[in-house]
C-alpha positions in Angstrom: 2.8 28.2 -32.9 -0.3 26.2 -32.3 1.2 22.7 -32.6 3.6 23.5 -30.1 0.9 24.6 -27.6 -0.6 21.6 -28.2 2.6 19.3 -27.8 3.3 20.8 -24.6 -0.1 20.3 -23.3 -0.3 16.8 -24.1 3.4 16.6 -22.6 2.1 18.1 -19.2 -1.3 15.7 -19.2 1.1 12.8 -19.8 3.3 13.9 -16.6 0.5 14.8 -14.6 -1.1 11.0 -15.5 2.0 9.6 -14.7 2.9 11.3 -11.2 -0.6 10.6 -10.4 -0.4 6.6 -11.3 3.2 6.6 -9.1 1.4 8.3 -6.2 -1.7 5.9 -6.2 0.9 2.9 -6.6 3.0 4.1 -3.8 0.4 4.5 -1.6 -1.6 1.1 -2.1 1.9 -0.5 -1.5 2.3 1.4 1.9 -1.2 0.5 3.0 -0.5 -3.3 1.9 2.3 -3.3 4.0 0.5 -1.5 7.1 -1.9 -4.3 6.6 0.6 -7.2 6.6 2.4 -5.7 9.8 -1.0 -5.3 11.7 -2.7 -8.5 10.3 0.2 -10.6 9.7 0.7 -14.3 11.2 1.7 -14.5 14.8 3.6 -17.5 16.3 2.1 -18.4 19.5 3.9 -21.3 21.2 1.4 -23.9 22.1 3.3 -26.9 23.4 4.3 -27.0 27.0 3.0 -24.5 29.6 0.1 -25.1 31.9 -3.2 -26.5 31.2 -6.4 -23.8 31.0 -8.4 -24.0 34.1 -11.7 -22.2 34.1 -12.2 -19.8 37.2 -15.7 -20.0 38.4 
C-alpha cells in the first residue's frame, strides 16, 4: 500500500515537472519569436531617391 502511494506521488511529480518544463520552453520560444518580429532586420532601400538636404 505504501509503495503504491510513493509511486503515485513520484509519477505526479514527474508529470508536473514535465508540464512546467513544456510551458517554460513554449513561452521562451514565443518570446523569441516576438523579439525577432519587433527587432528583426528591416530592408530600407538606399539607392535612388533624393539627396538629404539640411533644413536650417
